[in-house]
C-alpha positions in Angstrom: 92.8 123.2 79.8 95.1 124.6 82.7 97.4 127.7 82.8 95.7 129.6 79.7 92.7 131.7 81.5 94.3 134.5 79.9 94.5 133.4 76.3 91.0 131.8 77.0 89.3 135.2 77.6 91.0 137.1 74.7 89.6 134.0 72.1 86.3 134.3 73.8 86.6 138.1 73.6 87.6 137.4 69.8 84.5 135.4 68.7 82.3 137.8 70.5 82.9 140.6 69.4 81.0 141.8 66.3 82.4 142.4 62.5 86.0 140.9 61.3 89.1 140.2 62.8 92.5 138.4 62.3 94.5 136.8 65.1 98.1 135.3 64.9 99.2 133.0 68.2 102.6 132.8 68.2 104.0 129.9 70.5 106.9 127.1 70.3 106.7 123.9 68.8 104.2 122.0 71.3 103.2 125.0 73.7 99.8 124.5 73.0 98.5 126.6 69.7 96.4 123.9 68.2 95.0 123.5 71.9 93.4 127.2 72.2 92.7 126.8 68.0 90.4 124.2 69.1 89.1 125.9 71.9 88.3 128.3 69.3 87.0 126.8 67.1 84.6 124.9 70.2 83.6 128.8 70.7 82.6 129.8 67.5 80.9 126.5 66.7 78.6 127.5 70.1 78.2 131.2 68.7 76.7 129.8 65.0 79.5 130.4 63.0 81.0 128.7 60.2 83.9 127.2 60.8 86.8 126.0 57.9 90.2 124.9 59.1 93.4 124.5 56.8 96.9 123.8 58.0 100.5 124.8 56.4 102.5 121.2 55.6 106.4 121.3 55.0 106.2 119.7 51.9 103.6 121.4 50.4 105.6 124.9 51.6 106.8 124.8 47.7 103.9 124.7 46.5 102.0 127.9 45.1 98.5 128.9 46.1 98.4 125.3 47.7 97.3 126.1 51.0 94.5 129.3 49.9 93.2 126.0 47.7 92.6 124.5 51.3 90.7 127.4 52.8 89.1 128.7 49.4 87.8 124.9 48.1 84.7 124.3 50.9 83.5 127.6 48.9 83.4 126.9 45.5 79.8 127.1 45.4 79.7 130.6 45.8 82.1 131.1 42.9 78.9 131.3 40.1 77.8 134.4 42.6 81.1 136.6 41.8 81.7 138.5 39.0 83.4 137.4 35.6 87.0 139.0 36.5 87.0 137.5 39.4 85.9 134.0 38.1 89.1 134.1 35.8 91.2 135.0 38.4 90.2 132.1 40.5 90.4 129.9 37.4 93.8 131.4 36.5 95.3 130.5 40.5 93.7 126.8 40.2 94.8 125.9 36.9 91.4 125.9 35.5 91.8 128.2 32.8 94.8 130.5 31.0 95.8 134.1 32.0 97.8 136.4 33.8 99.0 135.2 36.9 97.2 138.2 39.4 98.8 140.2 41.3 98.7 139.8 45.2 96.0 142.5 45.5 93.8 141.7 42.8 93.6 137.8 43.8 93.2 139.3 47.6 90.6 141.3 46.4 88.7 138.3 44.7 89.1 136.2 47.8 87.8 138.8 49.9 84.6 139.0 47.3 84.5 135.6 48.0 84.2 135.2 51.6 81.8 137.8 52.1 79.5 136.2 49.8 80.3 133.2 51.8 80.1 134.9 55.1 76.6 137.1 54.4 74.1 133.9 55.3 76.6 132.6 57.9 79.4 134.1 59.7 82.8 132.5 58.9 85.8 131.4 60.5 89.3 130.9 59.2 91.5 128.9 61.0 95.2 127.6 59.9 97.0 126.4 62.0 101.3 125.9 61.4 100.9 128.8 59.1 104.8 128.9 59.3 105.0 126.2 56.9 102.2 128.0 54.3 103.3 128.7 50.9 104.8 132.1 50.3 102.1 132.7 47.5 99.6 131.9 49.8 100.6 133.6 52.7 101.0 136.9 51.0 97.2 136.9 50.3 96.7 135.8 53.7 97.9 139.0 55.0 96.5 140.9 52.5 92.6 140.0 53.2 93.7 139.7 57.2 94.7 142.8 57.5 90.9 144.1 55.4 88.5 142.0 57.4 86.9 145.0 59.6 83.4 145.3 58.6 82.7 141.7 57.2 81.4 138.8 59.5 84.8 136.8 58.7 87.3 136.3 61.0 90.8 134.8 60.6 93.4 133.3 63.2 96.9 131.6 62.5 98.7 129.8 64.5 102.5 130.1 64.1 105.6 128.3 65.5 108.1 130.9 66.7 111.2 129.5 66.3 110.3 129.2 62.5 110.4 132.1 60.1 107.5 132.7 58.1 105.9 135.1 55.7 102.9 136.7 58.2 106.4 138.1 60.5 105.3 140.5 58.1 101.7 140.8 57.3 100.9 143.2 60.6 98.6 141.3 62.2 97.3 141.2 65.8 99.0 138.9 68.2 98.5 136.6 70.7 101.6 135.2 72.2 101.3 131.9 73.9 104.4 131.4 76.4 105.1 128.2 78.0 103.6 127.4 81.5 104.6 127.7 84.8 106.5 125.7 87.3 103.3 125.2 89.5 100.4 124.9 86.3 103.4 122.5 84.9 103.3 120.3 87.9 99.1 120.9 87.7 99.6 119.5 84.2 101.3 116.7 84.8 99.8 115.3 87.6 96.3 115.6 86.3 97.6 113.5 83.3 99.9 111.2 84.9 99.5 110.6 88.7 101.4 108.8 90.6 104.5 109.8 89.1 107.7 108.6 90.5 109.7 111.4 92.4 112.5 111.2 90.0 110.8 111.2 86.4 108.4 113.5 87.3 111.5 116.3 88.6 113.1 115.0 85.0 109.8 115.3 82.6 109.7 118.7 84.3 112.9 119.9 83.6 113.2 118.7 80.5 110.0 119.9 79.4 110.6 123.3 80.4 107.0 124.6 80.7 105.6 122.9 77.2 102.7 121.2 77.7 103.2 118.5 74.4 106.2 117.8 76.3 105.0 117.3 79.7 101.7 115.1 78.0 104.1 113.0 76.5 107.5 112.2 78.0 106.5 109.9 80.9 105.2 106.9 79.3 108.4 106.8 77.4 110.7 107.6 80.7 108.9 104.6 82.4 111.9 101.7 82.8 114.1 103.6 81.3 116.8 106.6 81.9 114.0 108.3 84.2 115.2 106.3 86.9 119.1 106.9 87.0 120.3 110.3 88.5 121.6 112.2 85.6 125.3 111.9 87.3 125.4 108.2 86.7 124.6 109.0 82.8 128.5 109.0 81.0 127.6 112.5 79.5 124.4 113.6 78.2 122.4 111.0 76.3 118.9 112.4 76.3 115.9 111.5 77.1 114.0 109.0 75.1 111.2 111.0 72.6 108.2 109.5 71.4 108.1 110.3 67.9 105.8 113.4 67.9 108.8 114.8 69.7 111.4 114.4 67.7 109.6 115.2 64.5 109.4 119.2 66.2 113.0 119.5 65.4 114.6 116.0 63.7 113.8 117.7 60.5 115.9 120.8 60.8 118.2 119.5 62.1 118.7 116.8 59.0 118.9 119.9 56.7 121.8 121.0 58.5 125.6 120.2 57.6 127.4 117.3 58.5 130.1 119.9 60.4 126.7 122.0 62.4 125.3 118.6 63.5 128.8 117.3 64.8 129.1 120.6 66.7 125.8 120.4 68.4 126.3 117.3 69.3 129.5 117.6 71.1 127.6 120.3 72.7 124.5 118.3 73.6 127.2 115.4 75.3 128.7 118.1 77.4 125.4 119.4 78.7 125.5 123.0 76.8 122.4 124.7 78.9 119.2 124.8 77.3 116.5 127.9 77.1 115.9 129.6 80.3 117.4 126.6 82.1 120.9 127.5 80.2 123.6 126.7 82.9 125.7 130.1 83.5 127.9 128.7 86.1 130.2 126.1 84.5 132.4 128.1 82.1 134.2 124.9 81.1 131.1 123.5 79.4 131.8 123.4 75.2 131.8 125.6 73.7 130.1 125.4 70.2 131.2 127.5 67.4 130.2 128.1 64.0 126.9 126.7 64.1 124.9 130.0 63.1 123.0 128.0 60.3 121.6 125.9 63.6 120.7 129.3 64.5 119.4 130.8 62.4 116.6 127.7 61.6 115.6 128.1 65.4 117.4 125.5 67.2 120.0 127.6 69.3 120.0 130.6 70.5 122.7 133.5 71.8 123.3 133.6 75.3 122.6 137.1 76.4 125.4 137.0 79.5 128.4 135.1 77.7 127.9 135.3 74.1 127.5 131.8 73.8 125.2 129.1 71.7 123.0 127.6 73.8 119.9 125.2 72.9 116.8 126.9 72.3 114.7 123.9 74.1 116.2 121.2 76.0 113.8 119.3 73.6 116.7 120.3 71.2 119.4 119.2 73.1 117.1 115.5 73.1 116.3 115.2 69.2 120.2 116.0 68.6 121.4 113.1 70.6 119.3 110.7 69.9 119.3 111.1 66.1 123.1 110.6 66.4 124.2 107.2 65.5 126.7 105.1 67.9 129.6 105.5 66.2 128.9 109.5 65.6 128.4 109.4 69.8 131.4 107.9 70.5 133.5 110.3 68.3 132.1 113.1 70.3 132.7 111.9 73.5 136.3 111.4 72.4 136.9 115.3 71.3 135.5 116.2 74.7 137.5 113.8 76.8 140.4 116.0 74.6 138.8 119.1 75.9 138.7 118.4 79.1 141.9 116.9 80.1 142.3 118.8 82.6 139.3 117.8 84.4 139.3 114.5 85.8 135.6 113.7 86.7 134.6 114.7 83.0 137.7 113.6 81.1 136.8 109.7 82.8 132.8 110.7 81.9 133.1 111.3 78.2 136.2 108.4 78.2 134.3 105.9 79.3 131.7 106.6 76.9 133.6 106.7 73.8 135.4 103.1 74.5 133.9 100.1 74.1 136.7 96.9 74.5 138.9 96.7 77.8 141.4 99.7 78.4 143.1 99.7 81.4 144.3 103.4 81.1 140.0 104.7 81.3 139.1 102.0 83.8 142.0 103.6 86.2 140.8 107.0 84.8 136.9 105.9 86.0 138.4 104.5 89.7 140.0 108.4 89.7 136.9 109.7 89.3 135.2 108.0 91.2 137.5 108.5 94.1 136.9 112.3 93.9 133.2 112.0 93.7 133.0 109.8 96.6 134.8 112.3 98.5 132.1 114.6 97.4 129.3 112.7 98.3 128.2 111.8 95.0 127.6 108.7 95.6 125.5 107.4 92.7 128.0 108.6 90.4 130.7 106.9 91.8 129.3 103.5 91.9 128.6 104.1 88.1 131.4 105.0 87.3 133.4 102.0 89.6 131.0 99.7 87.8 132.1 100.9 84.0 135.6 101.0 85.6 135.2 96.9 86.1 133.5 96.3 82.7 136.5 97.8 81.0 139.1 96.4 83.1 141.6 93.4 81.6 142.2 91.6 83.9 139.9 89.6 86.6 141.3 90.7 89.4 141.1 94.6 88.9 137.7 93.7 87.8 136.7 92.1 90.6 138.4 95.2 93.0 136.4 97.6 91.1 133.0 96.1 91.2 133.7 95.4 95.0 134.7 99.1 95.7 131.7 100.0 93.5 129.2 97.3 96.4 130.8 99.0 99.2 130.0 102.6 97.9 126.6 102.0 97.2 126.2 99.9 100.7 127.2 102.8 102.4 124.9 105.2 100.5 121.7 102.6 101.6 121.6 101.2 98.1 121.2 97.9 99.5 119.4 96.3 96.6 122.2 97.7 93.9 124.6 96.7 96.5 123.6 93.2 96.7 123.2 92.8 92.8 126.8 94.0 92.4 127.3 91.3 94.9 125.8 89.1 92.8 127.6 89.9 89.3 130.9 89.5 90.9 130.6 86.2 92.5 128.7 85.1 89.2 131.2 85.9 87.1 134.0 83.4 88.9 136.0 86.3 89.0 137.0 87.0 93.3 140.5 87.4 92.5 140.9 90.7 94.5 141.6 90.0 97.8 139.4 92.0 99.8 136.4 90.9 97.6 135.6 87.2 99.9 134.3 90.0 102.7 132.5 92.3 100.6 129.6 90.2 101.0 129.8 89.8 104.3 129.6 93.9 104.8 126.7 94.5 102.5 125.0 91.2 104.7 126.0 93.4 108.3 124.7 96.5 106.7 121.5 95.2 105.8 120.8 93.2 108.9 121.3 96.2 111.0 119.6 98.8 108.5 116.8 96.6 107.5 116.1 94.7 110.4 117.5 96.1 113.0 119.6 92.6 114.1 122.4 93.6 115.8 124.1 90.5 116.7 124.1 89.1 113.6 125.6 91.9 112.4 128.3 92.3 115.0 129.1 88.4 114.4 129.7 88.8 110.8 131.2 92.0 110.7 133.9 91.0 113.8 134.4 87.2 112.5 135.6 89.4 108.9 137.9 91.8 110.7 139.4 88.4 112.7 139.7 87.0 108.7 141.6 89.9 108.0 143.6 89.9 110.7 144.4 86.0 110.2 145.1 86.9 106.2 148.5 89.0 107.3 146.7 92.5 106.7 150.1 94.7 106.9 149.1 98.0 105.9 146.1 100.5 106.7 143.6 98.8 103.9 140.7 101.2 102.7 138.6 97.8 103.2 139.6 96.9 107.5 138.6 100.7 107.9 135.3 100.0 106.8 134.9 96.9 108.5 136.3 98.4 111.7 133.6 101.8 111.6 131.2 99.5 111.1 131.2 97.4 113.9 131.7 100.4 116.1 128.7 101.6 114.7 127.0 98.8 115.0 128.3 98.2 118.6 127.2 102.0 119.4 123.5 100.6 118.3 123.9 97.5 120.5 124.6 99.2 123.7 125.9 95.8 125.0 129.5 96.0 127.2 130.6 92.6 126.3 130.3 93.2 122.5 132.1 96.3 122.9 135.1 95.2 125.3 135.6 92.5 122.9 135.9 95.3 120.0 138.9 97.2 121.7 140.6 93.9 122.3 140.6 93.4 118.8 141.3 96.8 117.6 144.1 96.9 120.1 145.9 94.2 118.4 145.4 95.7 114.9 147.4 98.9 116.2 148.7 100.9 113.5 146.0 99.2 111.2 143.3 101.3 113.0 143.1 104.9 111.3 142.9 108.0 113.9 139.3 108.7 112.8 138.4 105.5 113.9 140.4 105.7 117.1 138.1 108.9 117.3 134.8 106.7 117.0 135.9 104.5 119.3 136.6 106.4 122.1 133.7 109.1 121.2 130.7 106.0 120.5 131.3 103.5 123.4 132.0 104.9 127.0 132.5 108.4 126.9 132.7 108.7 130.3 135.9 106.7 130.3 137.4 107.1 127.3 136.1 110.8 126.2 139.1 112.3 127.5 140.6 114.1 124.4 138.2 113.9 122.3 137.0 117.1 121.9 140.8 118.4 121.0 140.9 115.4 118.7 137.7 116.3 116.4 139.4 119.4 116.3 142.2 118.5 114.7 140.0 115.9 112.2 137.5 119.0 111.2 140.6 120.9 110.5 140.8 118.5 107.4 137.1 119.4 106.5 137.8 119.5 102.6 139.6 116.2 102.5 136.8 114.5 104.2 134.5 112.2 102.5 130.4 112.9 103.4 130.4 110.0 105.4 133.8 110.3 107.5 132.1 113.8 107.8 128.9 111.7 109.4 130.9 109.7 111.6 132.9 112.7 113.0 129.6 114.6 114.2 128.1 111.8 115.7 131.2 111.2 117.7 131.2 115.4 118.5 127.1 114.6 119.6 128.7 112.7 122.2 130.7 115.2 123.4 128.2 117.9 122.6 130.1 119.8 120.6 128.3 119.0 117.7 126.6 122.9 117.1 130.1 124.5 116.2 130.1 121.6 113.5 126.6 121.2 112.3 126.9 124.1 109.3 129.2 121.7 107.4 126.0 119.1 107.7 123.5 121.3 106.5 125.4 122.0 103.5 126.3 118.5 102.2 122.8 116.9 103.3 121.1 118.2 100.6 123.9 117.3 98.2 123.9 113.6 99.9 119.8 113.4 99.4 120.0 114.6 95.5 122.6 112.6 94.9 121.0 109.3 96.0 123.3 109.1 99.1 120.4 108.4 101.3 121.9 106.9 104.1 124.4 109.6 104.8 121.9 112.2 104.4 118.9 110.5 107.1 122.0 110.0 109.6 122.8 113.7 108.7 119.7 115.1 109.2 119.3 112.8 112.9 122.4 114.2 113.6 120.9 117.9 113.0 117.7 117.5 114.6 119.4 115.6 117.8 121.7 119.2 117.8 118.7 121.1 117.3 116.9 119.7 120.4 119.9 120.3 122.2 120.2 124.0 121.6 116.8 124.8 121.9 115.4 125.1 118.4 112.6 122.7 119.0 110.4 123.9 116.3 112.7 123.8 113.8 114.3 120.2 115.3 110.7 118.9 114.2 110.8 120.0 111.1 113.8 118.0 110.4 112.5 115.4 112.0 109.5 114.9 109.8 112.0 115.1 106.5 114.4 112.1 108.2 111.3 110.7 109.2 109.6 110.5 105.4 113.0 109.5 104.1 113.5 106.9 106.2 110.0 105.1 105.8 109.8 105.7 102.4 113.8 104.0 101.8 112.1 101.1 104.0 115.4 102.4 106.1 113.4 100.9 109.6 116.6 101.5 112.0 116.4 105.1 111.0 112.4 105.1 111.3 112.4 103.9 115.1 115.8 106.0 115.7 114.0 109.3 114.7 110.7 108.6 116.2 113.1 108.2 119.1 114.0 112.1 118.9 110.4 112.9 118.6 109.1 111.4 121.2 112.1 113.2 123.2 110.8 116.2 122.0 107.7 115.8 122.5 107.9 115.4 126.1 110.4 118.2 126.6 107.5 120.1 124.9 104.3 118.6 127.1 102.7 116.6 124.4 102.9 113.8 127.1 100.6 111.1 124.9 102.4 111.6 121.9 105.6 110.9 123.6 104.5 108.2 125.7 102.8 106.6 122.2 106.7 106.6 120.5 108.4 105.6 123.4 105.8 102.5 123.4 106.2 102.1 119.5 110.5 102.5 120.1 110.9 100.3 122.9 108.2 97.6 121.4 110.7 97.3 118.4 114.0 97.9 119.6 114.0 95.9 123.2 113.6 92.7 121.9 116.4 93.1 119.2 118.6 93.8 121.7 118.9 97.9 120.7 120.4 99.4 123.4 120.9 102.8 121.8 117.4 103.3 121.5 116.5 101.3 124.5 117.7 103.9 126.6 116.7 106.7 124.6 113.1 105.3 125.2 113.7 105.3 128.5 114.6 108.9 128.1 111.3 109.2 126.9 109.9 107.8 130.0 112.1 110.0 132.4 111.6 113.4 130.5 107.7 113.0 129.9 107.6 112.2 133.7 109.7 115.4 135.1 107.0 117.2 132.9 104.0 116.0 134.4 105.5 116.3 137.9 105.8 112.1 138.6 109.1 112.3 140.1 108.7 108.8 141.1 108.4 107.8 137.7 111.1 109.5 136.4 113.7 107.9 139.1 111.8 104.3 137.9 112.8 105.2 134.1 116.6 106.6 135.3 117.9 103.8 137.5 116.6 101.5 134.3 119.8 103.4 132.1 122.6 103.5 135.5 122.2 103.4 139.4 122.5 106.2 141.4 126.3 107.1 142.3 127.8 105.5 138.6 127.6 105.6 135.3 127.0 102.0 133.5 129.7 101.3 130.6 128.5 101.8 127.2 125.2 103.2 128.2 125.6 106.5 126.3 122.2 107.8 128.1 123.9 107.3 131.8 125.9 110.7 131.9 123.1 112.6 129.5 120.2 111.8 132.1 122.2 112.9 135.1 120.6 116.1 136.1 117.1 114.2 135.4 118.0 111.2 137.8 119.5 113.8 140.4 116.1 116.2 140.2 113.9 112.7 140.6 115.6 112.0 143.7 115.5 114.6 145.5 111.8 115.6 144.8 111.0 111.4 146.2 113.5 112.1 149.3 116.1 109.8 147.7 118.7 112.8 148.9 121.7 110.7 149.6 121.3 109.1 146.1 120.9 112.3 144.3 124.1 113.5 146.2 125.8 109.9 145.7 125.5 110.8 142.2 126.1 114.6 141.7 129.6 113.5 143.1 130.2 110.4 141.0 129.4 112.8 137.9 132.7 115.3 139.5 134.9 112.3 140.2 134.8 111.0 136.8 135.5 113.9 135.4 132.4 114.9 133.5 133.1 118.9 133.4 135.9 118.2 131.4 135.0 116.2 128.4 131.8 118.2 127.7 130.5 121.6 127.5 127.0 120.1 128.5 128.3 117.5 130.9 130.4 120.3 133.2 126.9 122.3 132.8 124.6 119.6 134.3 127.3 118.4 136.9 127.7 122.1 138.6 124.2 121.8 138.9 123.5 118.4 140.2 126.6 119.3 142.8 124.5 123.4 143.4 121.2 121.0 144.1 122.3 118.2 146.2 124.5 120.0 148.7 123.4 120.7 151.9 125.6 123.8 152.4 124.4 127.3 151.4 127.4 129.3 150.7 129.1 126.1 148.5 125.5 125.7 146.7 125.7 129.3 145.4 129.3 128.7 144.3 128.1 125.6 142.5 125.8 127.5 141.1 127.5 130.6 140.1 130.0 127.7 138.2 126.8 126.4 136.2 125.2 129.5 135.5 128.4 131.7 134.5 129.6 128.3 132.4 130.6 130.1 128.7 128.3 127.2 127.1 125.4 127.5 129.2 123.1 129.6 126.5 124.0 126.8 124.3 122.2 124.2 126.3 119.0 126.2 127.7 116.4 123.8 128.6 119.7 122.4 131.1 120.6 125.9 132.3 116.6 127.4 132.9 116.0 124.0 135.0 119.3 124.9 137.3 117.9 129.0 137.1 114.8 127.5 138.4 116.0 125.1 141.0 118.6 128.3 142.3 115.7 130.6 142.2 113.7 127.9 144.6 117.3 127.6 147.2 117.2 131.5 147.1 114.0 131.9 148.2 114.0 129.3 150.7 117.8 130.9 152.4 117.9 134.4 151.0 114.5 135.6 150.6 112.2 136.2 148.2 113.2 138.7 146.4 117.0 137.5 145.8 115.2 134.7 144.6 113.7 136.6 141.5 115.8 137.2 138.8 117.0 133.2 138.6 113.1 132.5 139.0 112.5 135.2 136.1 115.3 133.5 133.5 113.9 130.2 134.0 110.0 131.3 133.2 111.6 133.2 130.0 113.4 130.7 128.5 110.8 127.9 129.3 108.2 130.2 127.5 110.8 130.8 124.2 111.4 127.1 124.2 108.1 126.1 124.4 108.0 123.9 127.7 104.4 125.1 129.1 104.5 122.9 132.3 108.0 124.3 133.0 106.7 127.3 132.4 104.1 127.1 134.5 106.0 126.4 136.8 108.3 128.8 137.2 105.9 131.3 137.3 104.4 129.1 140.4 107.9 130.0 142.5 107.3 133.7 140.7 104.4 134.4 142.4 106.0 132.6 145.6 108.5 135.1 145.8 105.6 138.4 145.6 106.1 138.8 142.1 102.5 139.1 140.0 102.8 136.9 137.4 99.9 135.2 134.6 98.0 132.0 135.6 96.7 130.2 132.5 93.2 128.9 133.6 94.4 125.6 131.5 96.7 124.3 134.3 93.7 124.9 136.9 91.3 122.2 135.2 94.0 119.8 134.4 93.5 118.0 137.9 92.5 114.3 137.7 90.2 112.6 140.0 92.8 111.2 142.1 94.9 114.6 142.2 91.8 116.5 142.9 90.9 114.4 145.6 94.4 113.9 146.7 94.8 117.4 146.8 91.4 117.8 148.9 92.9 115.8 151.9 96.1 117.6 151.5 93.9 121.1 152.0 92.1 118.8 155.2 95.5 118.5 156.9 95.9 115.1 156.5 99.7 113.9 156.3 101.1 112.1 153.4 100.9 108.9 155.2 97.1 109.2 156.1 96.0 109.8 152.9 98.2 107.2 151.5 95.7 104.9 154.2 93.0 106.4 153.2 93.3 105.7 149.2 96.0 102.4 149.4 98.9 104.4 148.3 101.9 104.8 149.4 103.4 107.9 151.6 105.9 108.4 148.4 103.1 108.5 145.4 100.9 110.3 147.2 103.8 113.3 147.3 104.9 112.7 143.3 100.9 113.4 142.8 100.9 116.8 145.1 104.2 117.7 143.5 102.3 117.5 140.4 99.2 119.1 141.8 100.7 122.4 142.9 102.2 123.7 139.3 98.5 123.2 138.0 97.0 125.1 140.5 99.7 127.7 140.1 101.1 127.2 144.0 104.4 125.5 145.6 103.4 124.9 149.0 100.4 123.0 150.6 99.7 125.7 152.2 97.9 127.4 149.5 96.2 124.5 148.4 93.2 125.0 150.2 92.6 129.0 148.2 93.7 127.8 145.0 90.6 124.3 144.8 88.4 127.2 145.7 89.0 129.1 143.2 88.5 126.0 141.0 84.8 126.0 139.1 81.6 124.6 140.8 81.5 121.7 138.1 84.9 120.7 138.6 84.5 119.9 142.9 84.6 116.8 144.0 
C-alpha cells in the first residue's frame, strides 16, 4: 500500500490502544477505504481480536435492522447469557417474538451487553464497510453503541463515502479522512501495477483518476486499443473514457435516479468538457453552464465552483459515467444543442456539429474544414487531421471528399505522422474517388517526406518532388496554390539537406519559371537556405517583415522562417516564438515541427553561448527523434551535440558523434550533415591545437579564397580556416580567404559574419594600424556579445597581437576578456590558452595542473627535443615527421604547459612530476 503511511499509523495505534473505541473512515468512492479496512482486520487478527464484518447494501437500506442483523447473527450463541429483558428486545427486533418495538436506547443497551459478553473471552473488532447504505434503524443503534465503547474490549470501525449523506454524519464518532493520492504517489501506484504503459495512456489515466486508487488500478486495461491513444483534441466533444463495470457502478445508480431534464443537463456539461474536481477548468468561461442541477449536487454528483459559482463535476469519473450511460441519440441531441450554444466559436461549433451529424452534410463538412484550418495555424495538427477526415466523411460529392482527405494527409505528413498519412492515402486511393486536381500529387508528397525523414534518401525525394512540381506546371496551374507551396518548400528543404549545387541550380530555374506562383515566404527560403553568400542580401529585412505578421503564421511557417533566420544569424530575436510554440507542438502531436524547432533553439543556444541549455535541449530533441524513428533528425541532433562537445573540449565524444554522423550521411549524399561533421573535426582540432588537421577539415568544406556554392558551412567556418592557416604557416591563404569574405559582402549579410570577417581581416594583415582598426570594428560591433565564443577568440588574437606590437601591459585587457569568456562558456582548453598568454604578458594567473600531465608520449618527446634547441626540421628528421606536423604538436603542447614560446619549454618541463619524465 503506497501513500497511506499516516493512515496506517493511525490504524495501528487504534488496534494497539487499550479499551474500546470507534472510528469512521470517510472518503470518496474508490479512494481505498476498503483496502484500509482489510489492513485493519489483518492487524486485529494478528493481535488476537475476533473480527466480525458487515457491509451496507443499497438494496437493503430500507429494511429495518438489516445491517444490525449482520453484526449480531454471529453472536447468537451468547444470547442465552443475557437477561430476559434484553433477550425479549432482540426477539422483537428480529421478528422472533411479539411486543412493542424498543427505543434506540433500549436496543442500544442490549447490544452493548451482548458485545460485552462476547468480548469477555476475546477482544472484538466490528468492521462496517459502505456504512452509508446501512438502514436508518441500524445506523442509529450503531452510533449509540459507538459512543459508549470506552472501557470495553470492543472496537468499532465504519467506512463511509463522503459524497453520500448518512446517519453516521451526526453520530459524533471520531473520523479519519481518507483523501485521494498525491500526483507522485499516484504515479508510483500506477507504475507498480501497470508498468510500461504508453506515455499518452499513462497521462490520461492520471488525469482521469485524479488520485483515486480504484481508477488507477482499473482503468488501464480498458484503455488499450481504445480512445486512449488519441489526443483529446481528436475527439468530437468529450466522449468520456471506457469505464469498467466497477467504476460505472460507483456513480451509475445515482445518475439513473435523476430526472430526465437533469440527466440531459449533465450530459451537455460532460460533452462540453465542464471541469471536474480539483481539475475544474476555470480558464474557459465559454464552457457550457449547467443550470437547474441541484438534484445532482444533492446526491454527490456535482460540486459548486467556489470561484465562479458554477456547477462542476465532483470527479472526472462522474463525467465519464454520464457520457457512457447516455444513448447515441441522447449524445447527438446534446451535441446539436451545444453547437448552437457555441455558434460564435468556429472550432467548438464544428466539433459539436460533427458529433451530432450522421449523414453527409456539406455545411457541416465546410465548418469542419474551416476549423481544421484554424487549428493548423495554431499548431493543432492532430486535431486538424481528425476534423479534415471527418469533413471528408460528411462530404456530399467525391471531389470534395478527395480534396479534404488529401489535405488531411498533407497535414499529417507535415506533422511527422507518416503512418497515418500513408493510411489516408490508401483510403483515398482505395475509394476510387481521387477526382481532386491535387490528389494525384499527394502520394508523391508523402513518399518524398518518408524518403527524406525515415531513410535519409535525399536523391529519391528530390526526384519525386521535382517531378510533382513540373507536373503541376505542365497542367497549367494559374494561381498560387497551397499544394504547390508545400511542394516548393519541401523541395527546398530536401535541397538544403542534400547541399548539392546541381540540384539547387535546377530548382532555381524551376522556381523562376513559376514566377509569382511562388510565395514570398518560399522566396525567402530559396535565398537563405540555398547559398546565403550569393543570395543572402536583403534576407534579414525580408525576414523582419515576414515575422511582423507572426500571429497569422502557422507553426510550420514559423519554423521555416526560423531556419532562414539561423542562416543570417538573427535567430535569437525570434527564438521566444519557437520556445512558446514547441511545447504546444509536442502536446498536440506535431512532432516534426516540435523536433525541428528544438533543433533551431539548440543551434541558437550554441551560438549565443548558452551551452548547458543547449545540451539539455539537444538531449530532449534526441529522445523525441529516436522515439518517433525520425532518423534524419536523430543524426542532425547528434551533429549539433558533436559540435557542442568539440567546443567544450570533450574531444573524444565529439569525434565519436562526428564519425557516426559522417558514416550515415555521406553515403546518402546529405551534404548539410557531412559539412557539419567536418565542422566538428575543425573545432575539435582547433581545441586540441592540431592546426594542420583543422586546416585539412576546413578546406574539405571550401578552399581558401572562395566560398563553395551551396555549402552552408563555408561562410560559418571562415575564422576557423583563417586561424588554422595562420598557425600552419599558410599566411597567404589566410589573407586571401579574409579578403574574399570582405569582397563577398559577408559583413552585410549577418552580424556574426560581420564579426568574424573583421576578425579575420585583423588577424591576416601585416599592417599594425590596419589590424587595430579591424580589431576595433570587430570588438565594437553591437552584435559581438551575442556571439561570445567568436568574440573571445578575436579578443585572444588581439591580445597576442598587442603583446607583440605594443607591449605586454597593453595586451592584458583583451587577454583577460578572452580568458573570462572562455571560462564562463566552459571552453577549458581555450581558457588555458588565454591564461598562458596572460602569464606571458606578466600577469599572474592560476595554471591548472591537469594540463601539465596531459602530454602524450609523442608530444613529450617533441617538447624535450625542442627544449634542447633543435629546430622543427631537425626534430622531424629524428622522428620521421614533417616540420609542419612538428609545429602542430608544439602548438598543442604550449597551452598544456601554460607557456607561449619555445624559450619557456625547459622550465615548464622541469615542473612535471618525475614519473612523467621521458
